[in-house]
N, C-alpha and C positions, 0 to 999 in steps of 0.2 A: 495480423492480429485484429480481430473484430472489435470495433469500438464498443459495442454493447457488452462485450465480455469483461471489459475493464471495470473495476470497482475503485472507489476512493476510500481510503482508510486514514485515520489519524494515529500517529505514533504517540503512545502514552509512556513508554519505557524504552530507553535506548541503552540500558546498562549492558556493557560488553560490546556495544556497537556504536560508540560515540562518534567515530569517524564516518560511519556509513549512514546514520540516522539522526534526525533532530527531533527532540520531543516537541509535541504540539504542532508538528508540521503534517500537511496532507500529502499522502503518497498514492500512487497508482498501484493497485494490486491486480495480478493476473491469476485467473482461476487455475488451480493445480490440485486435482482430486487426490493424488497420491500424497502430496504434502499435507493436505488438510487431514488425512487419516492419521498423520504423525503429529498433529497439533502445530503445523507450520503454515506460514502464509508466504506466497511468492510476491515480493515487493520490488518495484523499481526504486533503487535507493539513490543516494547522492552521487554515485559513480555513473548513473545513467543505465546501469545493468540491472537485471533482475536476479535476486538472491532469496533464499529462504530465511525467514526469521520466525521467532516464536509468535504464534497467533495471539497469545494473551497480551502481547505488547501493543496491540492495535485495537481500535474500535472502528466500526463503519462510520463514514462521514455522511450524515444525512443532510443533503443540501438541496435547495430548490433546483429544478431542472435547468434553468438558465445559468445558474452559478456552476452547477456540475459540468455543463457543456463548456463553459469558459475555462474552468480549471483543466479539463481534459485537453482542450485546444492548446493551452499554455504548456502542458507537460511534454 
């Protein structure tokens, strides 16, 4: 997986996914064009695996480059 392809997103709503997602937490999102067409986002959740979740439950995490790099290294 290319590092530049990963995006950071913040979970706003975990209704129905309380075990897998935490509200207000930053997650790594992996591009998935087919999922996006269906309003879904591929996210690496608390299990460490990537699953599809409703795109409306997340917003992009706009972080300074140094912070973004540190978060991705820790993920």
